[in-house]
C-alpha positions, 0 to 999 in steps of 0.5 A, spaced: 535 492 543 535 484 545 533 480 538 526 477 539 520 474 535 513 475 537 507 471 535 502 477 535 506 482 531 504 484 524 508 488 519 504 493 515 506 497 509 503 503 506 502 505 499 502 510 494 500 517 497 504 516 503 510 519 499 513 526 500 520 529 499 525 527 504 522 521 506 526 517 510 532 522 511 534 521 518 534 513 517 538 514 511 543 518 515 544 514 521 543 507 518 548 503 514 543 498 512 538 503 509 544 506 505 545 499 502 538 499 500 538 506 497 544 504 493 541 497 491 535 501 488 539 506 484 543 500 481 538 496 479 533 501 476 539 506 473 536 512 477 539 516 482 534 514 487 537 518 493 536 525 489 529 522 487 527 521 495 531 526 498 531 532 493 525 537 493 523 535 486 515 533 488 513 532 481 518 527 479 517 523 486 509 523 484 510 520 477 507 514 479 512 510 475 517 513 480 513 513 486 512 506 487 519 503 487 521 509 491 516 507 496 518 500 496 525 503 497 524 507 503 520 501 506 525 496 505 530 500 508 526 501 514 525 494 514 532 492 514 534 496 520 528 493 524 531 486 522 538 488 524 536 492 530 531 488 533 531 481 530 523 481 530 519 476 526 512 478 524 507 472 525 504 475 518 504 481 514 500 485 509 501 492 505 496 497 502 496 496 495 503 498 493 505 496 500 503 488 498 510 488 494 513 491 500 510 485 504 512 480 499 519 482 500 519 482 508 516 475 507 521 472 503 517 471 497 520 475 492 527 479 492 528 486 493 531 487 486 526 483 483 520 487 486 523 494 484 523 492 477 516 489 478 513 496 481 517 500 476 513 497 471 507 497 475 507 504 476 508 505 468 502 500 466 497 503 471 499 510 469 498 509 462 492 504 462 488 510 461 488 517 458 491 523 463 484 526 466 480 520 464 479 518 471 479 520 478 479 517 485 475 520 492 475 518 499 469 518 502 469 519 510 463 518 515 458 514 510 457 507 511 460 503 505 453 500 503 450 506 502 456 508 497 455 501 494 447 503 493 449 510 490 454 507 485 449 501 483 444 507 482 448 511 478 451 506 473 444 503 472 442 510 470 447 511 465 447 504 463 455 504 464 459 501 469 463 508 470 465 508 478 467 503 483 469 502 490 477 502 490 478 501 497 474 500 504 479 503 509 475 503 515 468 503 517 468 510 516 473 511 510 471 508 503 475 510 496 471 511 490 474 511 483 472 511 476 471 516 470 472 523 472 465 525 471 462 519 474 466 521 480 464 528 481 457 526 480 457 521 485 460 525 490 455 530 490 450 525 491 454 522 497 454 529 500 446 529 499 446 522 503 450 524 509 457 524 507 461 528 512 467 529 508 469 528 501 477 528 499 479 528 491 485 524 491 491 527 488 492 521 482 490 522 475 488 515 474 482 510 476 486 505 480 483 499 483 478 498 478 476 494 471 479 500 468 486 498 470 485 491 466 491 493 461 495 494 466 494 487 469 495 484 463 501 488 461 504 486 468 502 479 467 507 479 461 512 482 464 513 478 471 517 472 471 514 467 476 521 464 477 522 470 481 517 468 486 518 463 492 513 460 497 513 465 503 516 465 510 510 467 513 503 469 511 501 475 507 494 478 507 491 479 500 488 486 498 484 483 493 481 477 498 483 480 505 485 472 506 492 470 507 496 466 502 504 464 502 504 460 496 508 463 490 503 461 485 498 465 489 503 471 490 503 472 483 496 471 482 493 476 487 498 481 486 496 481 479 488 481 481 489 487 486 490 492 480 483 491 478 480 489 485 478 494 491 483 494 497 479 490 502 484 494 508 478 493 513 477 486 512 485 485 512 486 488 519 480 484 522 482 477 519 489 478 521 487 479 528 482 473 528 486 468 523 493 470 526 492 472 533 495 479 531 494 485 537 500 489 535 502 492 528 508 495 526 507 500 520 514 500 516 514 506 511 515 514 510 508 515 513 503 514 519 497 513 514 496 506 516 496 507 524 490 512 523 486 507 519 488 501 524 486 505 530 479 506 526 478 499 525 480 496 532 481 502 537 484 497 542 490 495 537 497 497 539 500 500 532 507 504 531 509 507 525 516 506 524 518 512 519 524 516 523 530 514 528 526 516 534 521 511 532 526 505 533 526 507 541 518 506 541 519 499 538 521 496 545 515 498 549 511 495 543 514 488 544 513 488 551 
């Protein structure tokens, strides 16, 4: 495929929850660039990343401190193949939660090796910020976020404690809530009464993207060496603010802030289109979860999920 650069293309990277055993298998089998990333990941972390990713031990893969560097590895492996095969240069990048680290690697603001070390620690700090069973998360589908916000305010006020929060605003019809397990359970019942079409309890054991993750933020801040970061080569859109940044100090600050802040995914996509002129999105990672969210935000957007060898053949049509 002829190498090109396209000023209306954005790269987006999925986060935790998109992992599955065997992810990226045909990519690793068919592209040397991908295998080099896998080998580098194993060497940096001292883990058999190939067995973790390609094996059938779902429990090991779903352990948060393994999940996060594993997803980063698969996303960057696919990215390296795209760079080699197409030469595409996005006008901007972003990622959903953990995916913002893949976005920073893509934008050149942090090396893959250092991002691996950070995400390994990030996963550990997030998983241990609260006792197992303390919190949970639930995706609320088909209910306006303002109705959800009102219900949360009412519940927290009635209990005289901030125990549940909005963790993700993924689209106009999908919002994720997060907090103390009993609060989330009670809130879900209330939201069903107020018209939620569907509520899905997520398979996580901690209340991510809430103030309950403050210790994880502090611990990760102490771990990160700011010298690992440099100014980005293109704009990155922040989970915490939904706005673009490129300076290294902003990268460190905003990556830490997103641990305790809601993921503003809906606004990120809108702002990428308005600010950077994006009309085509390439999802780089093991799933197509962002593909569906983006189409719900903008039904006219062109979106391609690159997670297999066959998907590379579709890149050319997206670039036209």
